[in-house]
N, CA, C and O atoms as a Tripos MOL2 file, in Angstrom:
@<TRIPOS>MOLECULE
protein
  272   271    68     0     0
PROTEIN
NO_CHARGES

@<TRIPOS>ATOM
      1 N          46.7960   32.9500   34.2190 N.3       1 MET1
      2 CA         45.3510   33.9190   34.1540 C.3       1 MET1
      3 C          45.1860   33.7060   32.7410 C.2       1 MET1
      4 O          44.1710   33.0820   32.4340 O.2       1 MET1
      5 N          45.8570   34.0350   31.9160 N.am      2 LYS2
      6 CA         45.7110   34.1440   30.4960 C.3       2 LYS2
      7 C          45.3250   32.3030   29.8650 C.2       2 LYS2
      8 O          44.8480   32.1470   28.7410 O.2       2 LYS2
      9 N          45.5610   31.3560   30.5880 N.am      3 LYS3
     10 CA         45.3770   29.9580   30.0420 C.3       3 LYS3
     11 C          44.0680   29.6030   30.6320 C.2       3 LYS3
     12 O          43.4580   28.6860   30.0830 O.2       3 LYS3
     13 N          43.5850   30.1260   31.5660 N.am      4 VAL4
     14 CA         42.5260   29.6410   32.3840 C.3       4 VAL4
     15 C          41.4590   30.4850   31.5820 C.2       4 VAL4
     16 O          40.3080   30.0520   31.5260 O.2       4 VAL4
     17 N          41.7300   31.4520   31.0740 N.am      5 VAL5
     18 CA         40.6560   32.1660   30.2000 C.3       5 VAL5
     19 C          40.3970   31.5890   28.7820 C.2       5 VAL5
     20 O          39.3700   31.6060   28.1040 O.2       5 VAL5
     21 N          41.7800   31.0110   28.5020 N.am      6 LEU6
     22 CA         41.4460   30.5660   27.0480 C.3       6 LEU6
     23 C          41.1290   29.3090   27.1060 C.2       6 LEU6
     24 O          40.6990   28.7900   26.0760 O.2       6 LEU6
     25 N          41.2490   28.5760   28.2210 N.am      7 THR7
     26 CA         40.8380   27.3420   28.7110 C.3       7 THR7
     27 C          38.8880   27.2560   28.3850 C.2       7 THR7
     28 O          38.2960   26.7310   27.4420 O.2       7 THR7
     29 N          38.3850   27.9350   29.4920 N.am      8 MET8
     30 CA         37.3940   28.6560   29.7840 C.3       8 MET8
     31 C          36.4610   28.6870   28.4470 C.2       8 MET8
     32 O          35.3850   28.0970   28.3540 O.2       8 MET8
     33 N          37.1670   29.6140   27.2560 N.am      9 ALA9
     34 CA         36.7280   29.7770   26.2240 C.3       9 ALA9
     35 C          36.5200   28.6950   25.1770 C.2       9 ALA9
     36 O          35.4320   28.6210   24.6060 O.2       9 ALA9
     37 N          37.6520   27.7300   24.8540 N.am     10 LEU10
     38 CA         37.7500   26.6140   24.3590 C.3      10 LEU10
     39 C          36.5030   25.3890   24.6620 C.2      10 LEU10
     40 O          35.8890   24.7530   23.8060 O.2      10 LEU10
     41 N          36.3780   25.3090   26.0320 N.am     11 VAL11
     42 CA         35.0160   25.1220   26.8820 C.3      11 VAL11
     43 C          33.9540   25.1530   26.3660 C.2      11 VAL11
     44 O          33.1580   24.2440   26.1310 O.2      11 VAL11
     45 N          33.9020   26.4750   26.1240 N.am     12 ALA12
     46 CA         32.4100   27.1330   26.1520 C.3      12 ALA12
     47 C          31.9730   26.6480   24.5280 C.2      12 ALA12
     48 O          30.8830   26.2200   24.1480 O.2      12 ALA12
     49 N          33.4530   26.9180   23.5920 N.am     13 MET13
     50 CA         33.1650   26.8190   22.2640 C.3      13 MET13
     51 C          32.4100   25.2830   22.0450 C.2      13 MET13
     52 O          31.2900   24.9660   21.6450 O.2      13 MET13
     53 N          33.6240   24.4810   22.5220 N.am     14 MET14
     54 CA         32.7710   22.6450   22.3120 C.3      14 MET14
     55 C          31.6860   22.3110   23.1970 C.2      14 MET14
     56 O          31.2210   21.1970   22.9570 O.2      14 MET14
     57 N          31.1960   22.8670   24.0470 N.am     15 SER15
     58 CA         29.6050   22.7700   24.2070 C.3      15 SER15
     59 C          28.7470   23.2960   23.7190 C.2      15 SER15
     60 O          27.6220   22.9230   24.0530 O.2      15 SER15
     61 N          28.8740   24.4010   22.7100 N.am     16 VAL16
     62 CA         28.3600   24.7680   21.8550 C.3      16 VAL16
     63 C          28.0860   23.9630   20.8870 C.2      16 VAL16
     64 O          26.9320   23.8570   20.4720 O.2      16 VAL16
     65 N          28.8660   23.4330   20.4960 N.am     17 SER17
     66 CA         29.5240   22.9890   19.2210 C.3      17 SER17
     67 C          28.6080   21.4320   19.3470 C.2      17 SER17
     68 O          27.8440   20.9760   18.4960 O.2      17 SER17
     69 N          28.9400   20.8770   20.5740 N.am     18 CYS18
     70 CA         27.9630   19.7920   20.3180 C.3      18 CYS18
     71 C          26.7600   19.6530   20.7810 C.2      18 CYS18
     72 O          26.1940   18.5600   20.7510 O.2      18 CYS18
     73 N          26.0760   20.9870   21.3840 N.am     19 LYS19
     74 CA         24.7780   21.2190   21.5800 C.3      19 LYS19
     75 C          24.2230   21.4880   19.4650 C.2      19 LYS19
     76 O          23.0690   21.2690   19.0960 O.2      19 LYS19
     77 N          24.8540   21.7540   18.9120 N.am     20 ASP20
     78 CA         24.1440   22.0240   17.9980 C.3      20 ASP20
     79 C          24.7220   20.7400   17.1830 C.2      20 ASP20
     80 O          24.1560   20.8180   16.0930 O.2      20 ASP20
     81 N          25.3430   19.9020   17.1720 N.am     21 GLN21
     82 CA         25.5760   18.9230   16.4320 C.3      21 GLN21
     83 C          24.4640   17.8450   17.0790 C.2      21 GLN21
     84 O          24.0550   17.0680   16.2160 O.2      21 GLN21
     85 N          24.0010   17.6720   18.1420 N.am     22 ALA22
     86 CA         23.0050   17.0830   18.5640 C.3      22 ALA22
     87 C          21.5390   17.3850   18.3880 C.2      22 ALA22
     88 O          20.6080   16.6300   18.6700 O.2      22 ALA22
     89 N          21.4680   18.6300   17.8670 N.am     23 ALA23
     90 CA         19.7590   19.3390   17.4480 C.3      23 ALA23
     91 C          20.0640   18.7360   16.1300 C.2      23 ALA23
     92 O          19.0920   18.0150   15.9030 O.2      23 ALA23
     93 N          21.0860   18.6220   14.9120 N.am     24 GLN24
     94 CA         21.3060   18.0120   13.9980 C.3      24 GLN24
     95 C          21.3000   16.7310   13.6150 C.2      24 GLN24
     96 O          21.1790   16.2790   12.4770 O.2      24 GLN24
     97 N          21.4730   16.0270   14.8990 N.am     25 THR25
     98 CA         21.0990   14.5660   14.3710 C.3      25 THR25
     99 C          20.0020   14.1650   14.6650 C.2      25 THR25
    100 O          19.4270   13.2950   14.0110 O.2      25 THR25
    101 N          19.2010   15.0810   16.3580 N.am     26 GLU26
    102 CA         18.2440   15.1040   16.2660 C.3      26 GLU26
    103 C          16.9690   15.0370   14.9870 C.2      26 GLU26
    104 O          16.0790   14.2180   14.7590 O.2      26 GLU26
    105 N          17.3110   16.0900   14.4410 N.am     27 GLU27
    106 CA         16.4710   16.6800   12.9250 C.3      27 GLU27
    107 C          16.5600   15.4310   12.2520 C.2      27 GLU27
    108 O          15.4570   14.8990   12.1260 O.2      27 GLU27
    109 N          17.5490   14.7670   11.7620 N.am     28 THR28
    110 CA         17.9500   13.8160   10.8440 C.3      28 THR28
    111 C          16.9600   12.6590   11.1040 C.2      28 THR28
    112 O          16.2950   12.1470   10.2040 O.2      28 THR28
    113 N          16.9050   12.2420   12.5500 N.am     29 ALA29
    114 CA         16.4400   10.9980   13.1260 C.3      29 ALA29
    115 C          15.3520   11.1760   13.0610 C.2      29 ALA29
    116 O          14.6970   10.1620   13.3060 O.2      29 ALA29
    117 N          14.7060   12.1660   12.7970 N.am     30 VAL30
    118 CA         13.2860   12.4690   12.7330 C.3      30 VAL30
    119 C          12.5970   12.2410   11.6860 C.2      30 VAL30
    120 O          11.6150   11.5000   11.6450 O.2      30 VAL30
    121 N          13.2840   13.1540   10.3350 N.am     31 GLU31
    122 CA         13.4500   12.9700    8.7930 C.3      31 GLU31
    123 C          13.6890   11.5340    8.7130 C.2      31 GLU31
    124 O          12.9140   11.1730    7.8270 O.2      31 GLU31
    125 N          14.1880   10.7220    9.0460 N.am     32 ALA32
    126 CA         14.6950    8.9700    8.5770 C.3      32 ALA32
    127 C          13.1230    8.7810    8.9550 C.2      32 ALA32
    128 O          12.2050    8.5970    8.1560 O.2      32 ALA32
    129 N          13.0370    8.8800   10.4860 N.am     33 THR33
    130 CA         11.4540    8.1470   10.8750 C.3      33 THR33
    131 C          10.4360    8.0850   10.3610 C.2      33 THR33
    132 O           9.5730    7.2340   10.1470 O.2      33 THR33
    133 N          10.6970    9.5870   10.0800 N.am     34 GLU34
    134 CA          9.2200    9.7840    9.0290 C.3      34 GLU34
    135 C           9.2050    9.2610    7.7680 C.2      34 GLU34
    136 O           8.2260    8.5820    7.4600 O.2      34 GLU34
    137 N          10.3290    9.4760    6.7450 N.am     35 ALA35
    138 CA         10.4930    8.5460    5.6550 C.3      35 ALA35
    139 C          10.2660    7.1370    5.8810 C.2      35 ALA35
    140 O           9.3260    6.6990    5.2180 O.2      35 ALA35
    141 N          10.9590    6.1440    6.7610 N.am     36 VAL36
    142 CA         10.6730    4.8520    6.9200 C.3      36 VAL36
    143 C           9.2440    4.8660    7.3590 C.2      36 VAL36
    144 O           8.8490    3.7600    6.9890 O.2      36 VAL36
    145 N           8.1430    5.5320    7.9880 N.am     37 ASP37
    146 CA          6.8590    5.4900    8.1730 C.3      37 ASP37
    147 C           6.0450    5.4720    7.3430 C.2      37 ASP37
    148 O           4.9880    4.8440    7.3780 O.2      37 ASP37
    149 N           6.6200    6.4750    6.1060 N.am     38 THR38
    150 CA          5.6880    6.6450    4.9700 C.3      38 THR38
    151 C           6.0870    5.0640    4.2280 C.2      38 THR38
    152 O           5.1520    4.2630    4.2450 O.2      38 THR38
    153 N           7.1230    4.6830    3.7240 N.am     39 ALA39
    154 CA          7.1500    3.6490    3.0540 C.3      39 ALA39
    155 C           7.1350    2.6600    3.8680 C.2      39 ALA39
    156 O           7.8990    1.7930    3.4450 O.2      39 ALA39
    157 N           6.4350    2.2370    5.2340 N.am     40 ALA40
    158 CA          5.7850    1.3050    5.8180 C.3      40 ALA40
    159 C           4.2850    1.1470    5.6890 C.2      40 ALA40
    160 O           3.6340    0.1050    5.6170 O.2      40 ALA40
    161 N           3.8800    2.4030    5.6760 N.am     41 VAL41
    162 CA          2.5440    2.7610    5.4000 C.3      41 VAL41
    163 C           2.3280    2.4080    3.7140 C.2      41 VAL41
    164 O           1.3240    1.9230    3.1940 O.2      41 VAL41
    165 N           3.0140    2.6270    3.3600 N.am     42 ASP42
    166 CA          2.6280    2.5000    1.4220 C.3      42 ASP42
    167 C           3.2530    0.8340    1.3110 C.2      42 ASP42
    168 O           2.2780    0.1590    0.9810 O.2      42 ASP42
    169 N           4.3710    0.0000    1.4440 N.am     43 THR43
    170 CA          4.1180   -1.5870    1.4370 C.3      43 THR43
    171 C           2.7080   -1.8350    2.0500 C.2      43 THR43
    172 O           1.6710   -2.1440    1.4640 O.2      43 THR43
    173 N           2.9130   -1.6400    3.2730 N.am     44 ALA44
    174 CA          1.2840   -2.1540    4.0990 C.3      44 ALA44
    175 C          -0.0600   -1.9320    2.8760 C.2      44 ALA44
    176 O          -0.8320   -2.7860    2.4400 O.2      44 ALA44
    177 N           0.0080   -0.7940    2.6280 N.am     45 ALA45
    178 CA         -1.0560   -0.3600    1.7150 C.3      45 ALA45
    179 C          -0.9160   -1.3930    0.3400 C.2      45 ALA45
    180 O          -1.8190   -2.0720   -0.1500 O.2      45 ALA45
    181 N          -0.0370   -1.3270    0.0580 N.am     46 ALA46
    182 CA          0.0070   -2.3300   -1.2800 C.3      46 ALA46
    183 C          -0.2460   -3.8230   -0.8560 C.2      46 ALA46
    184 O          -1.1030   -4.5470   -1.3620 O.2      46 ALA46
    185 N           0.7520   -4.2290    0.2930 N.am     47 ALA47
    186 CA         -0.0530   -5.7570    0.7330 C.3      47 ALA47
    187 C          -1.6340   -6.2400    1.0350 C.2      47 ALA47
    188 O          -2.1660   -7.3330    0.8420 O.2      47 ALA47
    189 N          -2.2900   -4.7260    1.7030 N.am     48 VAL48
    190 CA         -3.6100   -4.9370    1.6120 C.3      48 VAL48
    191 C          -4.2430   -5.1490   -0.1640 C.2      48 VAL48
    192 O          -4.8180   -6.0810   -0.7250 O.2      48 VAL48
    193 N          -3.9940   -4.3950   -0.4170 N.am     49 ASP49
    194 CA         -4.6580   -4.4040   -1.9690 C.3      49 ASP49
    195 C          -4.0990   -5.2860   -2.7940 C.2      49 ASP49
    196 O          -4.8160   -5.6410   -3.7290 O.2      49 ASP49
    197 N          -3.1430   -5.6970   -2.7330 N.am     50 THR50
    198 CA         -3.1410   -7.3100   -3.2900 C.3      50 THR50
    199 C          -3.7790   -8.4580   -2.6460 C.2      50 THR50
    200 O          -4.0970   -9.4110   -3.3570 O.2      50 THR50
    201 N          -4.0260   -8.4900   -1.2740 N.am     51 ALA51
    202 CA         -5.0490   -9.4720   -0.3330 C.3      51 ALA51
    203 C          -6.3480   -9.1480   -0.8290 C.2      51 ALA51
    204 O          -7.0980  -10.0990   -1.0500 O.2      51 ALA51
    205 N          -6.6920   -8.1780   -1.0110 N.am     52 ALA52
    206 CA         -7.9570   -7.7760   -1.4250 C.3      52 ALA52
    207 C          -8.3240   -8.4870   -2.5590 C.2      52 ALA52
    208 O          -9.2720   -9.2420   -2.7750 O.2      52 ALA52
    209 N          -7.2430   -8.0450   -3.3570 N.am     53 ALA53
    210 CA         -7.7550   -8.5130   -4.8440 C.3      53 ALA53
    211 C          -7.5830  -10.3350   -4.7590 C.2      53 ALA53
    212 O          -8.4860  -10.9410   -5.3350 O.2      53 ALA53
    213 N          -6.9640  -10.8240   -4.3750 N.am     54 ALA54
    214 CA         -6.8420  -12.0930   -4.3630 C.3      54 ALA54
    215 C          -7.7840  -12.6890   -3.5570 C.2      54 ALA54
    216 O          -8.0280  -13.8490   -3.8880 O.2      54 ALA54
    217 N          -8.4570  -12.2320   -2.5080 N.am     55 VAL55
    218 CA         -9.6850  -12.7110   -2.0810 C.3      55 VAL55
    219 C         -11.1360  -12.2650   -3.0730 C.2      55 VAL55
    220 O         -12.0890  -13.0380   -3.1680 O.2      55 VAL55
    221 N         -11.1030  -10.9800   -3.7260 N.am     56 ASP56
    222 CA        -11.6420  -10.6250   -4.9470 C.3      56 ASP56
    223 C         -12.3530  -11.7880   -6.2060 C.2      56 ASP56
    224 O         -13.4630  -11.9710   -6.7060 O.2      56 ASP56
    225 N         -10.8730  -12.4360   -6.3380 N.am     57 SER57
    226 CA        -10.8320  -13.4860   -7.3770 C.3      57 SER57
    227 C         -11.1000  -14.5330   -6.8150 C.2      57 SER57
    228 O         -11.5330  -15.4580   -7.5030 O.2      57 SER57
    229 N         -10.9350  -14.6950   -5.4710 N.am     58 ALA58
    230 CA        -11.1500  -16.4930   -4.9890 C.3      58 ALA58
    231 C         -12.9370  -16.1110   -5.3310 C.2      58 ALA58
    232 O         -13.4980  -16.8190   -6.1670 O.2      58 ALA58
    233 N         -13.6030  -15.1720   -4.7560 N.am     59 ALA59
    234 CA        -14.9180  -15.2410   -4.5230 C.3      59 ALA59
    235 C         -15.6360  -15.1830   -6.0680 C.2      59 ALA59
    236 O         -16.6530  -15.8140   -6.3570 O.2      59 ALA59
    237 N         -15.1150  -14.5610   -6.7160 N.am     60 THR60
    238 CA        -15.6070  -14.2540   -8.0700 C.3      60 THR60
    239 C         -15.4150  -15.9810   -8.5320 C.2      60 THR60
    240 O         -16.4150  -16.4560   -9.0720 O.2      60 THR60
    241 N         -14.2670  -16.8880   -8.3630 N.am     61 GLU61
    242 CA        -14.1660  -18.4870   -8.6920 C.3      61 GLU61
    243 C         -15.2140  -19.3070   -7.7620 C.2      61 GLU61
    244 O         -15.3140  -20.5070   -8.0190 O.2      61 GLU61
    245 N         -15.7030  -18.9810   -7.1090 N.am     62 VAL62
    246 CA        -16.5150  -19.4090   -5.9230 C.3      62 VAL62
    247 C         -17.8120  -19.4520   -6.3970 C.2      62 VAL62
    248 O         -18.4690  -20.4800   -6.5660 O.2      62 VAL62
    249 N         -18.2830  -17.9570   -6.6750 N.am     63 LYS63
    250 CA        -19.3910  -17.7630   -7.2540 C.3      63 LYS63
    251 C         -19.8370  -18.4500   -8.6180 C.2      63 LYS63
    252 O         -20.9670  -18.8820   -8.8430 O.2      63 LYS63
    253 N         -18.7730  -18.4740   -9.4720 N.am     64 ALA64
    254 CA        -18.4000  -19.3430  -10.7630 C.3      64 ALA64
    255 C         -18.9430  -20.7560  -10.8090 C.2      64 ALA64
    256 O         -19.5320  -21.3120  -11.7360 O.2      64 ALA64
    257 N         -18.6820  -21.1280   -9.8470 N.am     65 GLU65
    258 CA        -18.6740  -22.5710   -9.6150 C.3      65 GLU65
    259 C         -19.9320  -23.0860   -9.1210 C.2      65 GLU65
    260 O         -20.4960  -24.1620   -9.3210 O.2      65 GLU65
    261 N         -20.3110  -21.8570   -8.2840 N.am     66 GLU66
    262 CA        -22.1000  -22.1080   -7.7760 C.3      66 GLU66
    263 C         -22.9350  -22.5120   -8.4990 C.2      66 GLU66
    264 O         -23.7630  -23.4170   -8.3870 O.2      66 GLU66
    265 N         -22.6850  -21.7500   -9.3360 N.am     67 LYS67
    266 CA        -23.7290  -21.4160  -10.5920 C.3      67 LYS67
    267 C         -23.5630  -22.7600  -12.1100 C.2      67 LYS67
    268 O         -24.3270  -22.9410  -13.0580 O.2      67 LYS67
    269 N         -22.3230  -23.4270  -11.7680 N.am     68 LYS68
    270 CA        -22.2460  -24.3510  -12.5200 C.3      68 LYS68
    271 C         -23.3390  -25.7500  -12.2820 C.2      68 LYS68
    272 O         -23.2800  -26.7160  -13.0420 O.2      68 LYS68
@<TRIPOS>BOND
     1     1     2 1
     2     2     3 1
     3     3     4 2
     4     3     5 am
     5     5     6 1
     6     6     7 1
     7     7     8 2
     8     7     9 am
     9     9    10 1
    10    10    11 1
    11    11    12 2
    12    11    13 am
    13    13    14 1
    14    14    15 1
    15    15    16 2
    16    15    17 am
    17    17    18 1
    18    18    19 1
    19    19    20 2
    20    19    21 am
    21    21    22 1
    22    22    23 1
    23    23    24 2
    24    23    25 am
    25    25    26 1
    26    26    27 1
    27    27    28 2
    28    27    29 am
    29    29    30 1
    30    30    31 1
    31    31    32 2
    32    31    33 am
    33    33    34 1
    34    34    35 1
    35    35    36 2
    36    35    37 am
    37    37    38 1
    38    38    39 1
    39    39    40 2
    40    39    41 am
    41    41    42 1
    42    42    43 1
    43    43    44 2
    44    43    45 am
    45    45    46 1
    46    46    47 1
    47    47    48 2
    48    47    49 am
    49    49    50 1
    50    50    51 1
    51    51    52 2
    52    51    53 am
    53    53    54 1
    54    54    55 1
    55    55    56 2
    56    55    57 am
    57    57    58 1
    58    58    59 1
    59    59    60 2
    60    59    61 am
    61    61    62 1
    62    62    63 1
    63    63    64 2
    64    63    65 am
    65    65    66 1
    66    66    67 1
    67    67    68 2
    68    67    69 am
    69    69    70 1
    70    70    71 1
    71    71    72 2
    72    71    73 am
    73    73    74 1
    74    74    75 1
    75    75    76 2
    76    75    77 am
    77    77    78 1
    78    78    79 1
    79    79    80 2
    80    79    81 am
    81    81    82 1
    82    82    83 1
    83    83    84 2
    84    83    85 am
    85    85    86 1
    86    86    87 1
    87    87    88 2
    88    87    89 am
    89    89    90 1
    90    90    91 1
    91    91    92 2
    92    91    93 am
    93    93    94 1
    94    94    95 1
    95    95    96 2
    96    95    97 am
    97    97    98 1
    98    98    99 1
    99    99   100 2
   100    99   101 am
   101   101   102 1
   102   102   103 1
   103   103   104 2
   104   103   105 am
   105   105   106 1
   106   106   107 1
   107   107   108 2
   108   107   109 am
   109   109   110 1
   110   110   111 1
   111   111   112 2
   112   111   113 am
   113   113   114 1
   114   114   115 1
   115   115   116 2
   116   115   117 am
   117   117   118 1
   118   118   119 1
   119   119   120 2
   120   119   121 am
   121   121   122 1
   122   122   123 1
   123   123   124 2
   124   123   125 am
   125   125   126 1
   126   126   127 1
   127   127   128 2
   128   127   129 am
   129   129   130 1
   130   130   131 1
   131   131   132 2
   132   131   133 am
   133   133   134 1
   134   134   135 1
   135   135   136 2
   136   135   137 am
   137   137   138 1
   138   138   139 1
   139   139   140 2
   140   139   141 am
   141   141   142 1
   142   142   143 1
   143   143   144 2
   144   143   145 am
   145   145   146 1
   146   146   147 1
   147   147   148 2
   148   147   149 am
   149   149   150 1
   150   150   151 1
   151   151   152 2
   152   151   153 am
   153   153   154 1
   154   154   155 1
   155   155   156 2
   156   155   157 am
   157   157   158 1
   158   158   159 1
   159   159   160 2
   160   159   161 am
   161   161   162 1
   162   162   163 1
   163   163   164 2
   164   163   165 am
   165   165   166 1
   166   166   167 1
   167   167   168 2
   168   167   169 am
   169   169   170 1
   170   170   171 1
   171   171   172 2
   172   171   173 am
   173   173   174 1
   174   174   175 1
   175   175   176 2
   176   175   177 am
   177   177   178 1
   178   178   179 1
   179   179   180 2
   180   179   181 am
   181   181   182 1
   182   182   183 1
   183   183   184 2
   184   183   185 am
   185   185   186 1
   186   186   187 1
   187   187   188 2
   188   187   189 am
   189   189   190 1
   190   190   191 1
   191   191   192 2
   192   191   193 am
   193   193   194 1
   194   194   195 1
   195   195   196 2
   196   195   197 am
   197   197   198 1
   198   198   199 1
   199   199   200 2
   200   199   201 am
   201   201   202 1
   202   202   203 1
   203   203   204 2
   204   203   205 am
   205   205   206 1
   206   206   207 1
   207   207   208 2
   208   207   209 am
   209   209   210 1
   210   210   211 1
   211   211   212 2
   212   211   213 am
   213   213   214 1
   214   214   215 1
   215   215   216 2
   216   215   217 am
   217   217   218 1
   218   218   219 1
   219   219   220 2
   220   219   221 am
   221   221   222 1
   222   222   223 1
   223   223   224 2
   224   223   225 am
   225   225   226 1
   226   226   227 1
   227   227   228 2
   228   227   229 am
   229   229   230 1
   230   230   231 1
   231   231   232 2
   232   231   233 am
   233   233   234 1
   234   234   235 1
   235   235   236 2
   236   235   237 am
   237   237   238 1
   238   238   239 1
   239   239   240 2
   240   239   241 am
   241   241   242 1
   242   242   243 1
   243   243   244 2
   244   243   245 am
   245   245   246 1
   246   246   247 1
   247   247   248 2
   248   247   249 am
   249   249   250 1
   250   250   251 1
   251   251   252 2
   252   251   253 am
   253   253   254 1
   254   254   255 1
   255   255   256 2
   256   255   257 am
   257   257   258 1
   258   258   259 1
   259   259   260 2
   260   259   261 am
   261   261   262 1
   262   262   263 1
   263   263   264 2
   264   263   265 am
   265   265   266 1
   266   266   267 1
   267   267   268 2
   268   267   269 am
   269   269   270 1
   270   270   271 1
   271   271   272 2
@<TRIPOS>SUBSTRUCTURE
     1 MET1         2 RESIDUE 1 A MET
     2 LYS2         6 RESIDUE 1 A LYS
     3 LYS3        10 RESIDUE 1 A LYS
     4 VAL4        14 RESIDUE 1 A VAL
     5 VAL5        18 RESIDUE 1 A VAL
     6 LEU6        22 RESIDUE 1 A LEU
     7 THR7        26 RESIDUE 1 A THR
     8 MET8        30 RESIDUE 1 A MET
     9 ALA9        34 RESIDUE 1 A ALA
    10 LEU10       38 RESIDUE 1 A LEU
    11 VAL11       42 RESIDUE 1 A VAL
    12 ALA12       46 RESIDUE 1 A ALA
    13 MET13       50 RESIDUE 1 A MET
    14 MET14       54 RESIDUE 1 A MET
    15 SER15       58 RESIDUE 1 A SER
    16 VAL16       62 RESIDUE 1 A VAL
    17 SER17       66 RESIDUE 1 A SER
    18 CYS18       70 RESIDUE 1 A CYS
    19 LYS19       74 RESIDUE 1 A LYS
    20 ASP20       78 RESIDUE 1 A ASP
    21 GLN21       82 RESIDUE 1 A GLN
    22 ALA22       86 RESIDUE 1 A ALA
    23 ALA23       90 RESIDUE 1 A ALA
    24 GLN24       94 RESIDUE 1 A GLN
    25 THR25       98 RESIDUE 1 A THR
    26 GLU26      102 RESIDUE 1 A GLU
    27 GLU27      106 RESIDUE 1 A GLU
    28 THR28      110 RESIDUE 1 A THR
    29 ALA29      114 RESIDUE 1 A ALA
    30 VAL30      118 RESIDUE 1 A VAL
    31 GLU31      122 RESIDUE 1 A GLU
    32 ALA32      126 RESIDUE 1 A ALA
    33 THR33      130 RESIDUE 1 A THR
    34 GLU34      134 RESIDUE 1 A GLU
    35 ALA35      138 RESIDUE 1 A ALA
    36 VAL36      142 RESIDUE 1 A VAL
    37 ASP37      146 RESIDUE 1 A ASP
    38 THR38      150 RESIDUE 1 A THR
    39 ALA39      154 RESIDUE 1 A ALA
    40 ALA40      158 RESIDUE 1 A ALA
    41 VAL41      162 RESIDUE 1 A VAL
    42 ASP42      166 RESIDUE 1 A ASP
    43 THR43      170 RESIDUE 1 A THR
    44 ALA44      174 RESIDUE 1 A ALA
    45 ALA45      178 RESIDUE 1 A ALA
    46 ALA46      182 RESIDUE 1 A ALA
    47 ALA47      186 RESIDUE 1 A ALA
    48 VAL48      190 RESIDUE 1 A VAL
    49 ASP49      194 RESIDUE 1 A ASP
    50 THR50      198 RESIDUE 1 A THR
    51 ALA51      202 RESIDUE 1 A ALA
    52 ALA52      206 RESIDUE 1 A ALA
    53 ALA53      210 RESIDUE 1 A ALA
    54 ALA54      214 RESIDUE 1 A ALA
    55 VAL55      218 RESIDUE 1 A VAL
    56 ASP56      222 RESIDUE 1 A ASP
    57 SER57      226 RESIDUE 1 A SER
    58 ALA58      230 RESIDUE 1 A ALA
    59 ALA59      234 RESIDUE 1 A ALA
    60 THR60      238 RESIDUE 1 A THR
    61 GLU61      242 RESIDUE 1 A GLU
    62 VAL62      246 RESIDUE 1 A VAL
    63 LYS63      250 RESIDUE 1 A LYS
    64 ALA64      254 RESIDUE 1 A ALA
    65 GLU65      258 RESIDUE 1 A GLU
    66 GLU66      262 RESIDUE 1 A GLU
    67 LYS67      266 RESIDUE 1 A LYS
    68 LYS68      270 RESIDUE 1 A LYS
């Protein structure tokens, strides 16, 4: 009888521990995803700015050529 009670207590402790660990893993995954999303947006914004600057530069060169 003692072994059964101790075994059930052990199983209950492991179950709670696994649930806590799963919750922590999920929180970590969400934080990592948010960090990656922010980095991706920043990188995309920088690429768009660079492309826009290149287009503006090309447009300025074309206008200068047309005036000649």
